[in-house]
C-alpha positions, 0 to 999 in steps of 0.5 A: 520398533520405530514408526514414522508417519508423514506430517500433515500441516493444514493452515488456515489461509485467507482467500480473497472475497473482494477486489482490492481497492484503495483508501486515501488517508491523506491528500497532498497539501493544496498549493504545496508544490508548483509546476517544475520544468524538466531542466530543474531536475529532481530536486523539487523535494517531497510532496507534503500532506494536507495536515503537514506543519513546520513541526510535524511533517506529513505525507500523502498516504494510501492503504490498499484494502483486500477483504478476506475470508478464512479457508483451507488452501495453499499459500500464494503471495501477491505483490501490489504496485500503486502507480500515482499520477498527481494532476489538478 
């Protein structure tokens, strides 16, 4: 006799307990870029980070933080988009 049982999978899934926030790891370098006219196009190059050197190039960086707790629930995937505006 063959018995078949339904398989039950229970996962520990994170649930959000705080609103997401941004942590800035590296700011853009002061005076690293200058104002550019539209006619100059997009060939302005990258934006260097404040700790960038000739031998070790770094770039502005952020991290999106979301504090989680563990609970039993369904899996939901969420994407985040960071929109940055560089102004002085």
